N, C-alpha and C positions, 0 to 999 in steps of 0.2 A: 176545337173543331175535330170532327171525326173524319176518318178516311172517306166515308161516303159523302160527306159534305165537300171535301176537297175535290173528289172526283166529279161531283155534280157541278161545282164551280168551273172546273177545267173543261167539262163538256159544254157548258153554256158559253164559255168564252170562244171555244172553237166553232160552235154552231153559229154564234153571232157573226164571227169573221167570215165564215163560209157564206152566210146569207148576204153579207155585204159584197162579196166577190161575185155571187150570182146576180146581184142587182147591177153591178158594173158590167158584167158580161152581156146582160140583156140590152145595155145602152150603147154598145159598140155600133158604129155606123161609118159614114163617109169621112167624118173628121179623123178617125184613126188612120184610114188609108191616106188622107191628105197629109197628115203629120209624118207618116212613113215616107211619102214621096219627097217631102221637104228634107228630111234627115238623110235619105239616100242620095239625093242630088247635091247635098252640101259640099262645096269645094274645100271648106275649112273643117272646123271641129264642131262637135255638138257640145255646147256649154250648158251644164246643169247648174241651177242655183236654187236655193231655198233656205229658209230660216228655221232654227229649232229642230224639231223632229223631222220636218220635211227636208231639212238640210242633211241630216244624218242618212235618211233614205236616198236623197239625191246623190250623195257620195258613192253609195253602193251602186246606183244605176249607172253613174259615170264609169265606175270600174268595170261593170259588166259589159257596157257598150264597147269600151276600149279593148277589152280582152276578146271580143267576138267580132272584130273587124270594122267597128265604127269609132274612129278616133274621138275621144271625149275626155273632158276633165271638169271638175267642180270648181266653181267660183263662189266664195262666201259673199253674200250681199253686203255685209258691213265692210269687208275688206275692199269690195268693188268701189265703194264710195270714197275710198282713200287711196286710189291709184290702180287697183286691179281691173278697172274698166278697160285699161289699156291692153288687157289680154284678149278682148273681143275685137274681131275684125268683121268686115262686111261679107266675108266668105263663110262666116259661121252661122249656126242656128242656135238659138237660146231656148232651153226648156226650163221654164220657171215653175216652181212647185209651191203651192200654199193651199192647205185644205180649205180654209175660209176665204182665201183670196184677198185678204186685207193686210198682209204683212207689210208694215211701213218700210222695213229695211229694203224691200224690193224696188221701191220707187225709183231710185237712181238708175238701176239697170233697165227698168221699163222705159224710162225717158231716153236713155242712151240708145236703146234699140230703135225707138221711134225716130230719133234724130238722125241716125246713120243708116236707117233702112235695113237693120238686121232682123231677119225673120224671128218671130217670137211664138213659141208654142206654150200656151197656158195650161197647167194641170191643176184643177181646182174643182171643188164640189159646187161652187156658187158661180154660175154664168153671169150674174148681175154684179159681181164684185169688181173691184178695181182691176185685178189681174184678169178676171174672166173677160172683161170688156177690152182690155189692152191687147190680148193675144190675137195674132193673125189666125191661129187655129186653136180651138178649145178642146181639150181632152177632159171630159167630165169624170171626176171621182164620185163614187156613190154617196148620195145624201142620206146616209144611213147611221143609225145609232152606234156609238162606240160600245165595245164589249165591256169596258170599264163599268163597274156597278154604279159609279157616280155619273156616268155618261160624259165624262170630261177628259180623262187621260187618253191621248192618241193611241188607239189600239186597232180597231177595225179600219180606221182611215189610213194609218201607216201601212197596214198589211195590203190594203187595196193599192196604195201608191207604189209599194214595192212590186206587187204583181203586175201593175200596168207598165212599170219600167221593164220587167222581164218580158212582157208581151212585145214591147217595142224592140228589144234586143233580139229576141228569137225571130220575129218577123223580118227584121233586117238581115239576119243570118240567112234565112231562107231566100230572100230576094237576091242576095249577093252570091248564093251558092257557096257559103263559107264551109270549108272542109276540115277534116281532122288534121290535115297537113297545115292548113292555115292556123288552126288552133294551137298546134304544137309550136309554131314559130313564136307565138306570144306567151307560151308557158314552158320555157326550156328548163326551168329549175324544179327541184322537188320531185315528189312521187308522181305527180301528174305528168311532168315532162318525161320521166322515165317510162311511164306506161304508154306513151305515144311514140317512143322510138321505134324505128323500123329495123328490120334485119340488115338492110344496107348500111345503117348507121353503125352497126357493131361488128359486122362480119370481117374476117381476114380475107384479103384479096391479093390479086397479082402474084408476086413471087412468094407470098406467104401461104399459098394454097398447096397442101401436101397431096401430090398426085404422081402416079407412075403409069406407064403404058402397060397394056394387057400382056405383053411379051416379057415383062420384067420378072426377075426372080425375087425371092423374099429378102435376100441380102440387100438389094437396092431399096426395097420397100422399107426395111428396118432403118436404113440410113436416112431416108426422107422423113419417116415418122419421128426419129430422134432429133433431127435438125429443125423441124417445124414446131415440135412440142405441142401438138394439138391432140395427141392420143389417137390419131387415125391417119390413114392414107387412102385416097381415092384411086380407083382403077379405071382407066379410060381406054376406049377402043381406038382404032386407027383414025376415026373421024373426030376424036377428041371428046366423045360423049361419055358420060359417067355410066359404067356398067356394074360397079361394085364398090364396096368399102371394106377396108381391113382396120379393125380396132384393137385395142389392148385385149379385149375379151376374146377376139378371134385368135390372137396369139396364144393365149392361155389354153384355149380349146385344142389348138393344133400343135402344141409344144412337142417337139421330138428332136432327135440328134441331127436330123437332116433338114430341119426347118428352113435354113438359109438357102438351100438349093432348090426348094420347091418353087413352082410357078405361082405368081400372085393369084391367078384365077382359081387355083385349087384351095386357097385359104380364104379368099374374100367372101363376104356376104353379098350375093347378087341383089339387084333391085332395091337398094337401100332407101330409107325415108329421106326425102329431100324437101326443100322449101323455096319459095320465091323471094327475091330481094325486097319487094314492096310490101311484104306481109309485116304486121306489127311484131316486134320482138317478143311481146308477151304471148303471142300465138305460137311462136317457135318454141318458147319455153314449155308451153302446154303440150305441144307435140312430143317434145323430148321426155317429159314426165309421164306421159300416158301411152307410150309405145312399148308394149310387152313388159320387160323388166326395167324399162327406162334406158334411154340413150343419152349421151353427153354431148353429141355434136351432130350437126346437119350440114350437108352440102347444099349450096345455093346454086341453082342452075338457071341458065338463060333459056330463051325460046327454042334453041337447038339442042337442049339437054346437055350443054357443056358447062363445066364448073366455073363459076365466077366468084365464088367465095365459100367460106366455111364459118359457121357460127357455133361457138362452144357454150355450154351451159354456164361456165364461169364468166363469160363475157356478159351474159344477161344479169347474173347476180352482182357483178361489179358495178353495172350501170344502174342497179336498184330496181330491175325488172323482176318482180316476184308476185 
C-alpha cells in the first residue's frame, strides 16, 4: 500500500463516520428531551448496560456521566443475569445499548425493568427490535453503513453511540448548571485536578501573611520577611489596605548602609499586582510569569483591598500547576 492509498482510506473512514453523525443529528427530536427529563429527575443512578462493543462504549458513557454530575455506573448484562440485577432499584433509570437491538444477553435486564417498573431508555438503530419495543423512550442510532470496508465491524455505529452518550452528558450538565467547581470536586487527582485549583486553595493566610504598617522601618520589614519566608512583605495603610510591596528585588535595588533605618514607604513598590482568591491558580501563575521581568508572589485582597493571603510561584509548581 502506498501512502496515498492509506490517506485515502483514512479520509473515507472519517467521512463515513461524520456522515453517520450528521444523519443522527437530523433525527433528534422530542425523544431526546424526554430521555433527558427522565435522567435528570432520577432519584437513583443512571445504569448503563450493553454487550460487546456497545458495552465498551457504555462503560465510557457511564464514566462521563458520573464525572459530570449524573451518578452512573455500568452493569454487564451477563453478570446481571447472575446476581448483579440486585444493583438496580426502582429509583434508577436504565439506558440499554444495542446497535441492532437483539442482543440476547439484555433480555433479563429488560424483563427486570418491566417487572419492577424501572424506566428504560433504549438506544438502538432498530425501533422494531426487541430492545426498541421494550424501551419506554427510544433514542435512535443512525441506520447507516459502517465505515469498515466489509460493512461489518462496528465503526460508524460505535462512534455514533459514543457521541450520543456525550450529547446526553453535556445536555445534563447544562440543565444542572454544572460548574468548574463541581467538576473539580470529581477530579481532585492528576494534572486536571491541579489545573482546577483556585488561589484560595494554595495561598498563605492568617498569621502567615507577611505585612507591616506604612509607619514601620525597614528593620521591622526585614524581620517579617525573614520569618515568613515568602520573599516579600506587604505594606498596609492605617485602614489595613495594601498600598505597596517590598520584595527581595527591592532590597537589592535599595541596598545601602542605612537601609534598616529607612521607612518602608521609601523602599516599597507601590500599587503592586494583586489577585482575587476565587481566581484559578493557573491564572495567578500566568500573571506572575507575564508581568514585566516576572514576579514570584501575589497578594490576595478582599473587596476592601485588605490582604487575605499571598500566593507564591513555588506553591503553584508544587501543586502541579504549570
